[in-house]
C-alpha positions as CSV (number, residue, x, y, z in Angstrom):
1,X,41.4,-32.6,64.9
2,X,39.8,-29.4,63.5
3,X,43.3,-28.0,62.8
4,X,44.2,-31.0,60.7
5,X,41.0,-30.8,58.7
6,X,41.6,-27.1,58.1
7,X,45.1,-27.8,56.7
8,X,43.7,-30.5,54.4
9,X,41.1,-28.1,53.1
10,X,43.8,-25.5,52.5
11,X,45.7,-28.1,50.5
12,X,42.7,-29.0,48.5
13,X,41.9,-25.4,47.5
14,X,45.0,-24.9,45.4
15,X,44.4,-28.3,43.7
16,X,40.9,-27.3,42.8
17,X,42.1,-24.0,41.5
18,X,44.8,-25.7,39.4
19,X,42.2,-28.2,38.1
20,X,39.9,-25.4,37.1
21,X,42.7,-23.6,35.3
22,X,43.7,-26.7,33.4
23,X,40.1,-27.2,32.3
24,X,39.8,-23.6,31.3
25,X,43.1,-23.8,29.3
26,X,42.0,-27.1,27.7
27,X,38.7,-25.4,26.6
28,X,40.6,-22.5,25.1
29,X,43.0,-24.8,23.3
30,X,40.1,-27.0,22.0
31,X,38.2,-23.9,20.7
32,X,41.4,-22.6,19.1
33,X,42.0,-26.0,17.4
34,X,38.4,-25.9,16.2
35,X,38.8,-22.4,14.9
36,X,42.1,-23.4,13.2
37,X,40.3,-26.4,11.6
38,X,37.5,-24.1,10.3
39,X,40.1,-21.9,8.7
40,X,42.0,-24.8,7.2
41,X,38.9,-26.6,5.9
42,X,39.0,-24.8,2.6
43,X,42.4,-24.9,0.9
44,X,42.1,-21.5,-0.9
45,X,39.9,-18.4,-1.4
46,X,36.5,-19.0,-3.0
47,X,37.4,-16.7,-5.9
48,X,40.3,-19.1,-6.8
49,X,38.0,-22.1,-7.1
50,X,35.7,-23.5,-9.7
51,X,33.0,-26.1,-9.6
52,X,34.5,-29.4,-10.5
53,X,31.5,-31.6,-9.8
54,X,31.4,-34.4,-12.4
55,X,35.1,-34.1,-13.2
56,X,37.1,-37.2,-13.7
57,X,38.6,-38.5,-10.4
58,X,41.9,-40.4,-10.9
59,X,42.8,-43.6,-9.1
60,X,44.8,-44.1,-6.0
61,X,48.1,-44.2,-7.9
62,X,47.6,-40.4,-8.5
63,X,46.6,-39.7,-4.9
64,X,42.9,-39.2,-5.8
65,X,43.6,-36.1,-8.0
66,X,40.9,-34.7,-10.3
67,X,41.1,-33.6,-13.9
68,X,39.2,-30.5,-14.9
69,X,39.6,-28.9,-18.3
70,X,42.8,-30.9,-18.9
71,X,44.2,-29.6,-15.6
72,X,45.3,-32.0,-12.8
73,X,44.1,-30.7,-9.4
74,X,45.6,-32.5,-6.4
75,X,43.3,-34.0,-3.9
76,X,44.4,-31.6,-1.1
77,X,43.2,-28.7,-3.2
78,X,39.7,-30.0,-3.5
79,X,37.0,-29.5,-0.9
80,X,33.2,-29.9,-0.4
81,X,31.4,-26.5,-0.3
82,X,27.9,-25.9,1.0
83,X,27.9,-22.2,-0.1
84,X,28.7,-19.8,-2.9
85,X,29.7,-16.2,-2.9
86,X,27.3,-13.8,-4.7
87,X,28.1,-10.1,-4.7
88,X,30.5,-10.6,-1.8
89,X,27.8,-12.3,0.3
90,X,28.0,-16.0,1.4
91,X,24.9,-17.7,0.3
92,X,24.0,-21.3,1.2
93,X,24.0,-23.8,-1.7
94,X,23.8,-27.5,-2.4
95,X,27.0,-29.4,-1.4
96,X,29.4,-29.6,-4.4
97,X,33.0,-30.1,-5.1
98,X,35.3,-27.1,-5.8
99,X,38.9,-27.2,-6.8
100,X,41.6,-24.6,-6.5
101,X,42.3,-24.3,-10.2
102,X,44.0,-20.8,-9.7
103,X,46.4,-22.4,-7.3
104,X,47.6,-24.8,-9.9
105,X,47.7,-22.3,-12.8
106,X,47.2,-18.5,-12.4
107,X,43.8,-17.4,-13.5
108,X,42.8,-14.5,-15.8
109,X,39.1,-13.5,-15.8
110,X,37.2,-11.9,-18.6
111,X,33.8,-10.3,-18.1
112,X,32.3,-11.2,-21.5
113,X,32.8,-13.8,-24.3
114,X,35.3,-13.0,-27.0
115,X,34.1,-10.1,-29.3
116,X,31.9,-8.5,-26.6
117,X,32.5,-5.7,-24.1
118,X,31.0,-5.0,-20.7
119,X,28.7,-1.9,-20.7
120,X,29.3,0.1,-17.5
121,X,26.0,1.8,-17.8
122,X,23.8,-1.2,-18.7
123,X,25.8,-3.5,-16.4
124,X,25.8,-6.3,-19.0
125,X,27.8,-7.6,-22.0
126,X,27.0,-6.3,-25.4
127,X,28.5,-6.0,-28.9
128,X,30.6,-2.9,-29.4
129,X,28.8,-0.1,-31.4
130,X,31.8,0.6,-33.7
131,X,32.2,-2.5,-35.7
132,X,34.7,-1.2,-38.3
133,X,37.4,-3.6,-39.3
134,X,40.2,-1.2,-38.2
135,X,38.7,-0.6,-34.7
136,X,37.6,-3.9,-33.4
137,X,38.1,-4.7,-29.7
138,X,41.0,-7.0,-28.9
139,X,40.4,-10.7,-28.5
140,X,41.2,-12.9,-25.5
141,X,44.1,-14.7,-27.1
142,X,47.0,-12.3,-26.4
143,X,47.8,-9.6,-23.9
144,X,50.8,-7.6,-22.8
145,X,52.3,-9.4,-19.8
146,X,55.1,-8.4,-17.5
147,X,57.3,-11.4,-16.9
148,X,59.2,-12.3,-13.7
149,X,62.4,-10.9,-15.2
150,X,60.7,-7.5,-15.6
151,X,60.3,-7.6,-19.4
152,X,57.0,-6.7,-21.0
153,X,55.9,-9.1,-23.8
154,X,52.8,-9.7,-25.9
155,X,52.1,-13.4,-25.1
156,X,49.3,-15.9,-25.7
157,X,47.4,-16.2,-22.5
158,X,46.5,-19.9,-22.6
159,X,50.2,-20.8,-22.4
160,X,50.5,-19.2,-18.9
161,X,47.0,-18.9,-17.5
162,X,43.7,-20.6,-16.9
163,X,41.0,-18.5,-18.7
164,X,37.7,-17.9,-17.0
165,X,34.8,-15.9,-18.6
166,X,32.4,-14.6,-15.9
167,X,31.6,-11.6,-13.8
168,X,32.3,-12.2,-10.1
169,X,29.5,-9.7,-9.2
170,X,26.3,-8.6,-10.9
171,X,27.5,-5.0,-11.1
172,X,31.1,-4.1,-12.1
173,X,32.9,-0.7,-12.2
174,X,36.1,0.6,-13.6
175,X,38.6,2.5,-11.4
176,X,39.5,5.9,-12.6
177,X,42.0,8.6,-11.5
178,X,41.2,12.2,-12.5
179,X,38.3,11.0,-14.6
180,X,40.7,8.9,-16.8
181,X,41.2,5.2,-17.0
182,X,44.3,3.8,-15.2
183,X,46.7,1.5,-17.1
184,X,47.0,-1.7,-15.2
185,X,49.8,-4.3,-15.7
186,X,49.1,-8.0,-15.7
187,X,52.0,-10.0,-14.2
188,X,53.2,-13.5,-15.0
189,X,51.9,-14.8,-11.6
190,X,48.4,-13.5,-12.3
191,X,48.4,-10.3,-10.2
192,X,47.4,-6.9,-11.5
193,X,49.2,-3.8,-10.4
194,X,49.6,-0.1,-11.0
195,X,52.5,1.8,-9.5
196,X,52.8,-0.7,-6.6
197,X,49.0,-0.8,-6.0
198,X,47.6,-4.3,-6.4
199,X,44.2,-4.9,-7.9
200,X,41.6,-7.1,-6.1
201,X,41.1,-10.7,-7.0
202,X,37.4,-10.1,-7.6
203,X,37.8,-8.7,-11.0
204,X,37.3,-9.3,-14.7
205,X,38.9,-7.8,-17.8
206,X,37.0,-6.0,-20.5
207,X,38.2,-3.9,-23.4
208,X,37.2,-0.2,-23.0
209,X,37.8,2.7,-25.5
210,X,40.0,5.5,-24.4
211,X,39.8,9.2,-25.4
212,X,41.8,8.5,-28.5
213,X,39.4,5.8,-29.6
214,X,41.9,3.1,-29.0
215,X,41.1,0.0,-26.9
216,X,42.7,-0.9,-23.6
217,X,42.2,-3.9,-21.3
218,X,40.7,-2.6,-18.1
219,X,40.1,-4.8,-14.9
220,X,36.6,-4.1,-13.5
221,X,36.0,-4.4,-9.7
222,X,32.8,-5.4,-8.0
223,X,30.4,-2.5,-7.4
224,X,27.6,-3.7,-5.1
225,X,24.4,-1.9,-5.9
226,X,24.1,0.5,-3.0
227,X,21.1,2.5,-2.0
228,X,22.5,6.0,-1.9
229,X,21.6,8.2,1.0
230,X,19.8,11.4,0.1
231,X,18.9,14.1,2.6
232,X,16.6,16.4,0.5
233,X,13.3,18.1,0.7
234,X,11.3,14.8,0.9
235,X,13.4,13.5,3.8
236,X,13.1,16.8,5.8
237,X,9.4,17.0,5.1
238,X,8.9,13.4,6.3
239,X,10.9,14.1,9.5
240,X,9.0,17.3,10.3
241,X,5.7,15.5,9.8
242,X,6.8,12.7,12.1
243,X,7.8,15.4,14.6
244,X,4.3,16.9,14.4
245,X,2.7,13.5,15.0
246,X,5.1,13.0,18.0
247,X,3.9,16.3,19.5
248,X,0.3,15.3,19.0
249,X,0.8,11.9,20.7
250,X,2.6,13.5,23.5
251,X,-0.4,15.8,24.1
252,X,-2.7,12.8,24.1
253,X,-0.4,11.1,26.6
254,X,-0.3,14.1,29.0
255,X,-4.1,14.5,28.9
256,X,-4.8,10.8,29.6
257,X,-2.3,10.9,32.5
258,X,-4.0,14.0,34.0
259,X,-7.6,12.7,33.6
260,X,-8.3,10.8,36.8
261,X,-11.2,8.9,35.2
262,X,-8.9,7.5,32.5
263,X,-5.6,7.3,34.3
264,X,-6.0,3.8,35.8
265,X,-8.7,2.3,33.6
266,X,-7.9,-0.4,31.1
267,X,-8.8,1.9,28.2
268,X,-6.7,4.7,29.5
269,X,-3.7,2.5,30.1
270,X,-4.0,1.1,26.6
271,X,-4.2,4.6,25.0
272,X,-1.2,5.8,27.1
273,X,0.8,2.7,26.1
274,X,-0.1,3.3,22.4
275,X,1.0,6.9,22.6
276,X,4.3,5.9,24.1
277,X,5.0,3.3,21.5
278,X,4.2,5.7,18.7
279,X,6.4,8.4,20.2
280,X,9.4,6.1,20.3
281,X,8.7,4.5,17.0
282,X,8.3,7.8,15.1
283,X,11.3,9.3,16.8
284,X,13.5,6.4,15.7
285,X,12.1,6.6,12.2
286,X,12.9,10.3,12.1
287,X,16.4,9.6,13.3
288,X,17.0,7.0,10.6
289,X,15.6,9.4,8.0
290,X,18.0,12.2,8.8
291,X,21.2,10.1,9.3
292,X,23.4,8.5,6.7
293,X,23.7,4.7,7.3
294,X,27.4,5.1,6.6
295,X,27.7,7.2,9.7
296,X,25.9,4.7,11.9
297,X,27.7,1.7,13.3
298,X,26.9,-1.7,12.1
299,X,25.3,-2.7,15.4
300,X,23.3,0.5,15.5
301,X,22.1,0.0,12.0
302,X,20.5,-3.2,13.1
303,X,19.4,-2.3,16.7
304,X,17.7,1.1,15.9
305,X,15.4,-0.2,13.2
306,X,14.6,-3.3,15.3
307,X,13.5,-1.0,18.1
308,X,11.4,1.1,15.7
309,X,9.8,-2.0,14.3
310,X,9.0,-3.3,17.8
311,X,7.3,-0.1,18.9
312,X,5.3,0.4,15.7
313,X,4.1,-3.2,15.7
314,X,3.3,-3.1,19.4
315,X,1.2,0.0,18.8
316,X,-1.0,-1.8,16.3
317,X,-1.5,-4.8,18.5
318,X,-2.5,-2.5,21.4
319,X,-5.3,-1.2,19.1
320,X,-6.4,-4.8,18.5
321,X,-6.8,-5.6,22.2
322,X,-8.5,-2.2,22.8
323,X,-11.1,-3.3,20.2
324,X,-11.3,-6.6,22.1
325,X,-11.9,-4.8,25.4
326,X,-14.7,-2.6,23.8
327,X,-16.4,-5.7,22.6
328,X,-16.3,-7.3,26.0
329,X,-17.6,-4.1,27.7
330,X,-20.8,-4.3,25.8
331,X,-21.4,-7.7,27.4
332,X,-20.8,-6.4,30.9
333,X,-17.3,-7.7,31.3
334,X,-15.0,-5.2,33.1
335,X,-11.3,-5.4,32.5
336,X,-9.1,-3.8,35.2
337,X,-5.6,-2.3,35.1
338,X,-4.1,-5.6,36.2
339,X,-5.8,-7.3,33.2
340,X,-4.2,-4.8,30.9
341,X,-0.8,-5.8,32.0
342,X,-1.6,-9.5,31.8
343,X,-2.6,-9.0,28.2
344,X,0.0,-6.5,27.3
345,X,3.0,-8.5,28.6
346,X,2.8,-11.5,26.2
347,X,2.0,-9.2,23.3
348,X,5.1,-7.2,24.2
349,X,7.2,-10.4,24.3
350,X,5.9,-11.4,20.9
351,X,6.8,-8.0,19.4
352,X,10.3,-8.2,20.9
353,X,10.7,-11.7,19.5
354,X,9.6,-10.8,16.1
355,X,11.9,-7.8,16.0
356,X,14.9,-9.9,17.0
357,X,13.9,-12.5,14.4
358,X,13.8,-9.8,11.7
359,X,17.1,-8.3,13.0
360,X,18.9,-11.6,12.3
361,X,17.0,-12.6,9.1
362,X,18.1,-12.5,5.5
363,X,16.0,-11.4,2.6
364,X,17.7,-13.1,-0.4
365,X,21.4,-12.9,0.2
366,X,21.4,-9.7,2.4
367,X,20.4,-8.9,5.9
368,X,17.0,-7.3,6.3
369,X,18.6,-4.5,8.5
370,X,22.2,-3.3,8.1
371,X,23.0,-4.3,4.5
372,X,22.6,-1.2,2.2
373,X,20.2,0.7,4.5
374,X,19.3,0.9,8.2
375,X,15.6,0.3,7.4
376,X,13.8,-2.0,5.0
377,X,15.3,-1.9,1.5
378,X,12.6,-0.4,-0.8
379,X,14.0,-2.4,-3.7
380,X,12.6,-5.7,-2.4
381,X,9.4,-6.9,-0.7
382,X,11.0,-7.3,2.8
383,X,8.9,-4.4,4.2
384,X,5.7,-6.2,3.1
385,X,6.7,-9.5,4.7
386,X,8.2,-8.3,8.0
387,X,6.3,-5.1,8.6
388,X,3.1,-4.6,6.7
389,X,2.0,-8.2,7.0
390,X,1.9,-8.2,10.9
391,X,0.2,-4.8,10.7
392,X,-2.5,-6.3,8.4
393,X,-3.0,-9.2,10.9
394,X,-3.5,-6.7,13.8
395,X,-6.0,-4.7,11.7
396,X,-7.8,-7.9,10.8
397,X,-8.2,-8.8,14.5
398,X,-9.4,-5.3,15.3
399,X,-11.9,-5.4,12.3
400,X,-13.2,-8.8,13.5
401,X,-14.1,-7.4,17.0
402,X,-15.5,-4.2,15.4
403,X,-17.9,-6.2,13.3
404,X,-19.0,-8.3,16.4
405,X,-19.5,-5.0,18.3
406,X,-21.7,-3.6,15.6
407,X,-23.8,-6.8,15.4
408,X,-24.3,-6.6,19.2
409,X,-25.3,-2.9,19.1
410,X,-27.7,-3.5,16.3
411,X,-29.5,-6.2,18.2
412,X,-30.0,-4.1,21.4
413,X,-33.1,-2.0,22.0
414,X,-32.8,1.8,22.2
415,X,-33.7,2.0,25.9
416,X,-30.8,-0.2,27.0
417,X,-28.4,1.6,24.8
418,X,-29.2,4.9,26.5
419,X,-28.0,3.7,30.0
420,X,-25.2,5.7,31.5
421,X,-22.6,2.8,31.4
422,X,-23.6,1.9,27.9
423,X,-23.4,5.5,26.7
424,X,-19.9,6.0,28.0
425,X,-18.7,2.7,26.3
426,X,-20.6,3.6,23.2
427,X,-18.9,7.0,23.1
428,X,-15.5,5.4,23.6
429,X,-16.4,2.9,20.8
430,X,-17.2,5.7,18.4
431,X,-14.2,7.9,19.2
432,X,-11.8,4.9,19.1
433,X,-13.0,3.6,15.8
434,X,-12.8,7.0,14.2
435,X,-9.2,7.2,15.2
436,X,-8.6,3.6,14.0
437,X,-10.1,4.5,10.6
438,X,-7.8,7.5,10.3
439,X,-4.8,5.3,11.3
440,X,-5.7,2.6,8.8
441,X,-6.1,5.3,6.0
442,X,-2.7,6.8,6.8
443,X,-0.9,3.4,6.7
444,X,-2.8,2.3,3.6
445,X,-1.3,5.3,1.8
446,X,2.2,4.2,3.0
447,X,1.6,0.7,1.5
448,X,0.4,2.2,-1.8
449,X,3.4,4.5,-1.9
450,X,5.8,1.6,-1.4
451,X,4.1,-0.5,-4.1
452,X,4.0,2.4,-6.6
453,X,7.7,3.3,-6.0
454,X,8.7,-0.4,-6.2
455,X,7.2,-0.9,-9.6
456,X,8.5,2.4,-10.9
457,X,12.0,1.6,-9.6
458,X,12.4,5.1,-8.1
459,X,10.8,7.4,-5.6
460,X,7.9,9.6,-6.7
461,X,5.9,12.6,-5.5
462,X,3.6,10.1,-3.7
463,X,6.2,10.2,-0.9
464,X,4.8,13.6,0.0
465,X,1.4,12.0,0.5
466,X,3.1,9.7,3.1
467,X,4.5,12.8,4.8
468,X,1.1,14.4,5.0
469,X,-0.5,11.2,6.3
470,X,2.1,11.0,9.1
471,X,1.1,14.5,10.3
472,X,-2.6,13.7,9.7
473,X,-2.2,10.7,12.0
474,X,-1.2,13.0,14.9
475,X,-4.0,15.4,14.3
476,X,-6.4,12.5,14.1
477,X,-5.4,11.4,17.6
478,X,-6.1,14.9,18.9
479,X,-9.5,15.0,17.2
480,X,-10.8,11.5,17.9
481,X,-9.1,10.5,21.2
482,X,-9.5,13.9,22.9
483,X,-12.0,15.9,20.9
484,X,-14.6,13.1,20.5
485,X,-14.1,11.4,23.8
486,X,-16.9,12.5,26.3
487,X,-15.0,11.7,29.5
488,X,-11.9,13.7,28.3
489,X,-14.1,16.6,27.2
490,X,-15.8,16.7,30.6
491,X,-12.4,16.7,32.4
492,X,-11.2,19.6,30.2
493,X,-14.4,21.5,30.9
494,X,-13.9,21.1,34.7
495,X,-10.4,22.4,34.4
496,X,-11.6,25.5,32.4
497,X,-14.4,26.1,34.9
498,X,-12.0,26.0,37.9
499,X,-9.7,28.5,36.1
500,X,-12.7,30.8,35.5
501,X,-13.7,30.6,39.2
502,X,-10.3,31.5,40.4
503,X,-10.2,34.5,38.1
504,X,-13.7,35.8,39.0
505,X,-13.1,35.8,42.8
506,X,-14.2,39.3,44.2
507,X,-11.6,41.5,45.9
508,X,-13.7,41.7,49.1
509,X,-12.8,38.1,49.8
510,X,-9.3,39.2,50.4
């Protein structure tokens, strides 16, 4: 009986395997069908479409076609779009109809209205400076076109093409070879070539003056406004100052690890965690400062700044619950090492969640990280929203408990304030808030530097003040957290006394 059951189970196993494979293949085929449907949902490229909302829709005898600018667009070339393309970036928009007008009739795009030219420096249309009758720019009516039979003729454009007057991007550029404009040829099918090289569809024509003062139609390509990477004196100074602060924080970390009185206390654990967060945060900032975003992978350009953001924000919220701990200690509440981890863990999860949110967020039409730079773009307010605003909240929480602590201390008589426990906590309170004040000052200079550079539209010498403040932040940690902390000073004195005793041992003892 058992042998028969075993044979039945062996027969069932191949059936289960085949069933699992069929389900897996069905899932793959379904996903492939969905992907194919997504690709086929739009009948043509976005650049070949135009907004036909409000255009006349013909009756069923014409298969539901649309008429736009006296051009009949078949129903299968019309789709509902919920986005637009701006500067090469897909931006959500209200649902609207778009038709493939360039599929029906080849399109020719001009940057500016007739009689104007596109200024490559000002990045906008303007009237030409030389307005003499004999040297006017050409109009949009005619252009030299290479026909399908290979002949070149000067033909009226509207007889062959659909004319569009717009710039596909905010910033356009002309392509040059050996500092000279290239002569591009417009073909009858709407393509633009030069010696077998095809020009992009995202273009627009504008007349430009050549060296001999004659005009020539030049196609302009999209030139997204990039934040150029510069590795100069400012960047090296900033990285060196960050490195100085990292060394200072590392010294603080080592001293607090060696001090037995601080090693396992709530306050000691918090200071050590703060030092670790700043070491990693400043190290990642220095790395981003010294490396060209073009040489960093797309994933790295989003992960590295997210990690830097997480560590820096976490450091400020560690300061906030240190201030909370100091306030409770004046009321006799003792927080242990376990309590530190219970408070630190949810704050760490919040910092990780916020960093992930910023990593996948858009500011305008661009990603916060990984678009033009691997850190916050200084040309917009993203750094204020995603970085400085959470820091301000953490500082407000710390300031709230600082005020409460001051109120409590002002209400206590002098005798109670001189008790041993109170004196230790009061010393920690004073040294910590000295350091917090120096930290707030350093980051306030960073905020002012950003605001000043943003309104100027360029970097200024105030960036050197930021560099100095980063180094000052490290020295402030050494001064306040080590030099002004009574327990740390007693620990260092004991080490010095022990060393002196070992040196002064008489020879007779040997």
